[in-house]
MMTF fields as JSON, N, C-alpha, C and O atoms, coordinates in Angstrom:
{
  "mmtfVersion": "1.0.0",
  "mmtfProducer": "UNKNOWN",
  "numBonds": 255,
  "numAtoms": 256,
  "numGroups": 64,
  "numChains": 1,
  "numModels": 1,
  "chainsPerModel": [1],
  "groupsPerChain": [64],
  "chainIdList": ["A"],
  "bondAtomList": [4, 2, 8, 6, 12, 10, 16, 14, 20, 18, 24, 22, 28, 26, 32, 30, 36, 34, 40, 38, 44, 42, 48, 46, 52, 50, 56, 54, 60, 58, 64, 62, 68, 66, 72, 70, 76, 74, 80, 78, 84, 82, 88, 86, 92, 90, 96, 94, 100, 98, 104, 102, 108, 106, 112, 110, 116, 114, 120, 118, 124, 122, 128, 126, 132, 130, 136, 134, 140, 138, 144, 142, 148, 146, 152, 150, 156, 154, 160, 158, 164, 162, 168, 166, 172, 170, 176, 174, 180, 178, 184, 182, 188, 186, 192, 190, 196, 194, 200, 198, 204, 202, 208, 206, 212, 210, 216, 214, 220, 218, 224, 222, 228, 226, 232, 230, 236, 234, 240, 238, 244, 242, 248, 246, 252, 250],
  "bondOrderList": [1, 1, 1, 1, 1, 1, 1, 1, 1, 1, 1, 1, 1, 1, 1, 1, 1, 1, 1, 1, 1, 1, 1, 1, 1, 1, 1, 1, 1, 1, 1, 1, 1, 1, 1, 1, 1, 1, 1, 1, 1, 1, 1, 1, 1, 1, 1, 1, 1, 1, 1, 1, 1, 1, 1, 1, 1, 1, 1, 1, 1, 1, 1],
  "groupList": [{"groupName": "CYS", "atomNameList": ["N", "CA", "C", "O"], "elementList": ["N", "C", "C", "O"], "formalChargeList": [0, 0, 0, 0], "bondAtomList": [1, 0, 2, 1, 3, 2], "bondOrderList": [1, 1, 2], "singleLetterCode": "C", "chemCompType": "L-PEPTIDE LINKING"}, {"groupName": "ALA", "atomNameList": ["N", "CA", "C", "O"], "elementList": ["N", "C", "C", "O"], "formalChargeList": [0, 0, 0, 0], "bondAtomList": [1, 0, 2, 1, 3, 2], "bondOrderList": [1, 1, 2], "singleLetterCode": "A", "chemCompType": "L-PEPTIDE LINKING"}, {"groupName": "VAL", "atomNameList": ["N", "CA", "C", "O"], "elementList": ["N", "C", "C", "O"], "formalChargeList": [0, 0, 0, 0], "bondAtomList": [1, 0, 2, 1, 3, 2], "bondOrderList": [1, 1, 2], "singleLetterCode": "V", "chemCompType": "L-PEPTIDE LINKING"}, {"groupName": "THR", "atomNameList": ["N", "CA", "C", "O"], "elementList": ["N", "C", "C", "O"], "formalChargeList": [0, 0, 0, 0], "bondAtomList": [1, 0, 2, 1, 3, 2], "bondOrderList": [1, 1, 2], "singleLetterCode": "T", "chemCompType": "L-PEPTIDE LINKING"}, {"groupName": "GLU", "atomNameList": ["N", "CA", "C", "O"], "elementList": ["N", "C", "C", "O"], "formalChargeList": [0, 0, 0, 0], "bondAtomList": [1, 0, 2, 1, 3, 2], "bondOrderList": [1, 1, 2], "singleLetterCode": "E", "chemCompType": "L-PEPTIDE LINKING"}, {"groupName": "GLY", "atomNameList": ["N", "CA", "C", "O"], "elementList": ["N", "C", "C", "O"], "formalChargeList": [0, 0, 0, 0], "bondAtomList": [1, 0, 2, 1, 3, 2], "bondOrderList": [1, 1, 2], "singleLetterCode": "G", "chemCompType": "PEPTIDE LINKING"}, {"groupName": "ASP", "atomNameList": ["N", "CA", "C", "O"], "elementList": ["N", "C", "C", "O"], "formalChargeList": [0, 0, 0, 0], "bondAtomList": [1, 0, 2, 1, 3, 2], "bondOrderList": [1, 1, 2], "singleLetterCode": "D", "chemCompType": "L-PEPTIDE LINKING"}, {"groupName": "TYR", "atomNameList": ["N", "CA", "C", "O"], "elementList": ["N", "C", "C", "O"], "formalChargeList": [0, 0, 0, 0], "bondAtomList": [1, 0, 2, 1, 3, 2], "bondOrderList": [1, 1, 2], "singleLetterCode": "Y", "chemCompType": "L-PEPTIDE LINKING"}, {"groupName": "LEU", "atomNameList": ["N", "CA", "C", "O"], "elementList": ["N", "C", "C", "O"], "formalChargeList": [0, 0, 0, 0], "bondAtomList": [1, 0, 2, 1, 3, 2], "bondOrderList": [1, 1, 2], "singleLetterCode": "L", "chemCompType": "L-PEPTIDE LINKING"}, {"groupName": "ARG", "atomNameList": ["N", "CA", "C", "O"], "elementList": ["N", "C", "C", "O"], "formalChargeList": [0, 0, 0, 0], "bondAtomList": [1, 0, 2, 1, 3, 2], "bondOrderList": [1, 1, 2], "singleLetterCode": "R", "chemCompType": "L-PEPTIDE LINKING"}, {"groupName": "PHE", "atomNameList": ["N", "CA", "C", "O"], "elementList": ["N", "C", "C", "O"], "formalChargeList": [0, 0, 0, 0], "bondAtomList": [1, 0, 2, 1, 3, 2], "bondOrderList": [1, 1, 2], "singleLetterCode": "F", "chemCompType": "L-PEPTIDE LINKING"}, {"groupName": "HIS", "atomNameList": ["N", "CA", "C", "O"], "elementList": ["N", "C", "C", "O"], "formalChargeList": [0, 0, 0, 0], "bondAtomList": [1, 0, 2, 1, 3, 2], "bondOrderList": [1, 1, 2], "singleLetterCode": "H", "chemCompType": "L-PEPTIDE LINKING"}, {"groupName": "LYS", "atomNameList": ["N", "CA", "C", "O"], "elementList": ["N", "C", "C", "O"], "formalChargeList": [0, 0, 0, 0], "bondAtomList": [1, 0, 2, 1, 3, 2], "bondOrderList": [1, 1, 2], "singleLetterCode": "K", "chemCompType": "L-PEPTIDE LINKING"}, {"groupName": "TRP", "atomNameList": ["N", "CA", "C", "O"], "elementList": ["N", "C", "C", "O"], "formalChargeList": [0, 0, 0, 0], "bondAtomList": [1, 0, 2, 1, 3, 2], "bondOrderList": [1, 1, 2], "singleLetterCode": "W", "chemCompType": "L-PEPTIDE LINKING"}, {"groupName": "PRO", "atomNameList": ["N", "CA", "C", "O"], "elementList": ["N", "C", "C", "O"], "formalChargeList": [0, 0, 0, 0], "bondAtomList": [1, 0, 2, 1, 3, 2], "bondOrderList": [1, 1, 2], "singleLetterCode": "P", "chemCompType": "L-PEPTIDE LINKING"}, {"groupName": "ILE", "atomNameList": ["N", "CA", "C", "O"], "elementList": ["N", "C", "C", "O"], "formalChargeList": [0, 0, 0, 0], "bondAtomList": [1, 0, 2, 1, 3, 2], "bondOrderList": [1, 1, 2], "singleLetterCode": "I", "chemCompType": "L-PEPTIDE LINKING"}, {"groupName": "MET", "atomNameList": ["N", "CA", "C", "O"], "elementList": ["N", "C", "C", "O"], "formalChargeList": [0, 0, 0, 0], "bondAtomList": [1, 0, 2, 1, 3, 2], "bondOrderList": [1, 1, 2], "singleLetterCode": "M", "chemCompType": "L-PEPTIDE LINKING"}, {"groupName": "SER", "atomNameList": ["N", "CA", "C", "O"], "elementList": ["N", "C", "C", "O"], "formalChargeList": [0, 0, 0, 0], "bondAtomList": [1, 0, 2, 1, 3, 2], "bondOrderList": [1, 1, 2], "singleLetterCode": "S", "chemCompType": "L-PEPTIDE LINKING"}, {"groupName": "GLN", "atomNameList": ["N", "CA", "C", "O"], "elementList": ["N", "C", "C", "O"], "formalChargeList": [0, 0, 0, 0], "bondAtomList": [1, 0, 2, 1, 3, 2], "bondOrderList": [1, 1, 2], "singleLetterCode": "Q", "chemCompType": "L-PEPTIDE LINKING"}],
  "groupTypeList": [0, 0, 1, 2, 2, 2, 3, 4, 5, 6, 7, 2, 8, 3, 8, 6, 6, 8, 9, 4, 10, 8, 11, 1, 9, 5, 2, 1, 12, 11, 3, 13, 14, 4, 9, 15, 4, 11, 8, 6, 4, 8, 14, 16, 17, 1, 18, 5, 12, 2, 9, 9, 9, 4, 8, 9, 4, 16, 15, 6, 1, 5, 1, 11],
  "groupIdList": [1, 2, 3, 4, 5, 6, 7, 8, 9, 10, 11, 12, 13, 14, 15, 16, 17, 18, 19, 20, 21, 22, 23, 24, 25, 26, 27, 28, 29, 30, 31, 32, 33, 34, 35, 36, 37, 38, 39, 40, 41, 42, 43, 44, 45, 46, 47, 48, 49, 50, 51, 52, 53, 54, 55, 56, 57, 58, 59, 60, 61, 62, 63, 64],
  "secStructList": [7, 3, 3, 3, 7, 7, 7, 6, 6, 7, 7, 7, 7, 7, 2, 2, 2, 2, 2, 2, 2, 2, 2, 2, 2, 6, 7, 7, 4, 4, 4, 1, 7, 1, 1, 3, 3, 3, 7, 1, 7, 7, 7, 7, 7, 1, 1, 1, 7, 7, 7, 2, 2, 2, 2, 2, 2, 2, 2, 2, 2, 6, 7, 7],
  "xCoordList": [56.165, 55.922, 56.606, 57.275, 56.179, 56.387, 56.97, 56.178, 58.402, 58.64, 58.371, 58.521, 57.907, 57.128, 58.074, 58.101, 58.843, 58.817, 58.487, 57.525, 58.414, 57.409, 58.245, 59.373, 57.599, 58.392, 57.065, 55.98, 57.217, 56.92, 55.496, 55.52, 53.797, 53.259, 52.622, 51.576, 53.581, 52.816, 51.632, 51.377, 51.08, 49.412, 50.375, 51.003, 50.323, 50.602, 49.884, 48.9, 50.425, 49.6, 50.163, 51.192, 48.826, 48.429, 47.746, 47.197, 48.12, 48.213, 46.21, 46.044, 45.283, 44.312, 44.351, 44.149, 44.699, 44.792, 45.203, 44.586, 46.619, 47.321, 46.481, 46.133, 45.614, 45.382, 44.104, 43.885, 43.447, 42.099, 42.902, 42.559, 44.136, 44.58, 44.93, 44.438, 45.885, 45.677, 44.372, 44.028, 44.088, 42.546, 41.509, 40.401, 41.877, 41.093, 41.946, 41.436, 43.078, 44.076, 43.559, 43.228, 43.558, 43.406, 44.868, 45.39, 45.637, 46.478, 46.365, 45.443, 47.1, 46.524, 47.019, 48.109, 46.286, 46.625, 47.311, 47.679, 47.805, 48.884, 50.628, 51.785, 50.251, 51.542, 51.3, 51.915, 50.402, 50.352, 50.695, 50.585, 51.164, 52.319, 51.542, 50.436, 52.738, 51.259, 51.292, 50.51, 52.618, 52.615, 53.491, 54.296, 53.024, 53.996, 55.003, 54.837, 56.126, 56.785, 57.591, 58.361, 57.499, 57.527, 58.905, 58.912, 60.031, 60.776, 61.82, 60.94, 62.409, 63.23, 62.995, 62.202, 64.06, 65.036, 65.372, 65.937, 65.052, 65.682, 67.466, 68.164, 67.918, 69.433, 69.344, 68.562, 70.674, 70.996, 72.06, 72.885, 72.087, 73.769, 74.191, 73.539, 75.279, 75.863, 75.532, 75.584, 74.871, 74.164, 72.901, 72.463, 72.325, 70.612, 69.831, 68.741, 70.286, 69.452, 68.834, 69.645, 68.12, 68.009, 68.374, 67.941, 70.121, 70.223, 69.002, 68.568, 68.963, 67.295, 68.325, 68.11, 69.574, 70.108, 70.087, 69.741, 70.408, 70.663, 68.547, 67.771, 68.636, 66.675, 66.123, 65.464, 66.141, 66.223, 66.72, 65.935, 68.198, 68.353, 67.791, 67.464, 67.575, 67.364, 65.394, 65.099, 64.743, 63.588, 63.839, 62.968, 64.742, 64.954, 65.11, 64.681, 65.71, 66.748, 65.849, 66.126, 64.227, 63.612, 63.368, 62.376, 64.667, 65.003, 64.363, 64.333, 63.821, 63.247, 64.02, 63.294],
  "yCoordList": [222.616, 220.164, 219.773, 220.307, 218.866, 218.263, 217.007, 216.196, 216.596, 215.545, 214.221, 214.194, 213.212, 212.112, 210.669, 210.274, 210.05, 208.876, 207.926, 207.952, 206.947, 205.89, 204.658, 204.458, 203.872, 202.44, 201.659, 202.231, 200.191, 198.596, 198.461, 197.65, 198.975, 198.743, 200.024, 199.965, 201.472, 202.51, 202.797, 202.038, 203.725, 204.207, 205.595, 206.524, 205.501, 206.396, 207.8, 207.921, 209.336, 210.051, 210.779, 210.924, 211.095, 211.706, 213.671, 214.036, 214.791, 215.571, 215.885, 216.482, 215.566, 216.042, 215.607, 216.279, 214.086, 213.913, 215.441, 216.188, 215.453, 216.319, 217.426, 217.73, 218.675, 219.611, 219.436, 220.166, 217.767, 218.082, 218.514, 219.355, 217.611, 217.915, 219.013, 219.389, 219.992, 221.436, 222.311, 223.277, 221.675, 222.909, 222.546, 223.069, 221.309, 220.935, 222.256, 223.014, 222.178, 222.077, 223.984, 224.551, 224.677, 226.228, 226.4, 227.273, 225.804, 225.825, 227.42, 227.301, 228.581, 229.297, 228.697, 228.135, 228.819, 227.766, 228.492, 228.203, 229.463, 230.498, 229.488, 229.828, 228.541, 227.899, 225.851, 224.994, 225.705, 224.44, 223.918, 224.865, 222.679, 222.382, 221.955, 221.429, 222.461, 222.58, 220.351, 219.535, 220.398, 218.504, 218.176, 218.81, 216.92, 215.772, 214.455, 213.441, 215.133, 214.186, 212.703, 212.913, 211.703, 210.108, 209.476, 208.522, 209.704, 209.442, 207.796, 206.945, 207.463, 205.853, 206.681, 206.595, 207.372, 208.322, 209.869, 210.174, 210.417, 211.658, 211.582, 210.572, 213.051, 213.01, 213.479, 214.3, 212.517, 213.635, 213.575, 212.894, 214.523, 215.037, 213.734, 212.92, 214.034, 213.384, 213.367, 212.433, 215.233, 215.26, 214.761, 214.441, 214.619, 214.223, 215.023, 215.388, 215.374, 216.636, 216.755, 217.008, 216.664, 217.014, 217.909, 218.952, 217.7, 218.54, 218.745, 218.084, 220.003, 220.319, 220.523, 219.553, 221.083, 221.909, 220.011, 220.0, 218.883, 217.894, 217.106, 216.606, 217.376, 217.004, 218.026, 217.45, 219.219, 220.391, 219.331, 218.975, 218.836, 219.045, 217.407, 217.221, 216.383, 214.953, 215.576, 215.358, 216.136, 216.126, 217.249, 217.287, 218.119, 218.42, 217.902, 218.192, 216.891, 215.674, 214.669, 213.717, 214.631, 213.05, 212.449, 211.758, 212.318, 210.481, 210.682, 211.75, 209.236, 209.011, 207.637, 206.815],
  "zCoordList": [108.472, 108.19, 109.644, 110.529, 109.415, 111.342, 110.954, 110.473, 111.072, 111.239, 112.501, 113.723, 111.475, 112.934, 112.299, 111.133, 113.58, 113.461, 113.209, 113.976, 112.738, 112.646, 112.974, 112.522, 113.783, 113.621, 113.641, 113.754, 113.516, 112.995, 113.401, 114.327, 113.111, 113.909, 114.653, 115.3, 114.432, 115.274, 114.248, 113.312, 114.462, 114.138, 112.872, 113.38, 111.988, 110.835, 110.884, 110.154, 111.994, 111.616, 110.155, 109.496, 110.156, 109.307, 109.656, 110.696, 108.091, 108.433, 108.964, 110.028, 108.384, 109.55, 110.792, 111.803, 110.698, 112.538, 113.338, 114.097, 112.706, 113.388, 113.093, 114.233, 111.924, 112.176, 113.844, 114.811, 113.285, 114.592, 116.011, 116.843, 115.993, 117.066, 117.397, 118.461, 116.694, 116.69, 117.181, 117.861, 116.669, 116.883, 117.63, 117.515, 118.733, 119.761, 120.772, 121.597, 120.421, 121.728, 121.591, 122.632, 120.41, 120.015, 119.733, 120.427, 118.913, 118.474, 117.219, 116.412, 117.099, 115.846, 114.77, 114.658, 114.085, 111.938, 111.606, 110.468, 112.002, 110.956, 111.496, 111.248, 112.079, 112.848, 112.739, 113.373, 111.895, 112.169, 111.017, 110.238, 110.212, 109.7, 108.396, 108.275, 107.193, 106.168, 105.553, 105.065, 106.004, 105.472, 106.642, 107.325, 106.618, 107.395, 106.821, 106.143, 107.527, 107.436, 108.048, 108.985, 107.725, 108.312, 108.252, 107.474, 108.812, 109.464, 109.57, 109.438, 109.641, 110.342, 112.027, 112.964, 111.717, 113.313, 112.781, 111.731, 113.425, 113.73, 113.633, 113.726, 113.407, 113.495, 114.962, 115.441, 115.784, 117.143, 117.12, 116.511, 118.005, 118.479, 119.811, 120.465, 119.732, 121.27, 122.381, 123.181, 122.624, 123.894, 123.807, 124.912, 123.105, 122.877, 122.195, 122.636, 121.076, 120.673, 119.085, 118.194, 118.911, 117.156, 116.982, 117.472, 115.545, 115.213, 113.53, 112.586, 114.064, 112.727, 112.033, 111.307, 111.485, 110.236, 109.286, 108.104, 109.859, 109.329, 109.061, 108.248, 109.872, 109.646, 108.698, 107.832, 108.548, 107.053, 105.853, 104.974, 105.912, 104.468, 104.488, 103.316, 105.103, 105.313, 104.279, 103.103, 105.095, 104.169, 103.161, 102.291, 103.054, 101.404, 100.836, 99.719, 100.966, 99.669, 99.637, 98.908, 100.618, 100.265, 100.58, 100.346, 101.778, 102.005, 103.608, 104.22, 104.143, 104.259, 105.385, 105.943]
}
């Protein structure tokens, strides 16, 4: 899964666009994401790092 933060007016990234990008850069196909989740924001810690556990929970719950 690839989590993408989208703000109003931004280009909305599609899975096909991402796959083209990864293919052009020679990234191995087995590492490509199977889906994209568009979010309003990423859960961040006070140190400015992404809270991956919270991110997983958000995606599992379907909260965008």
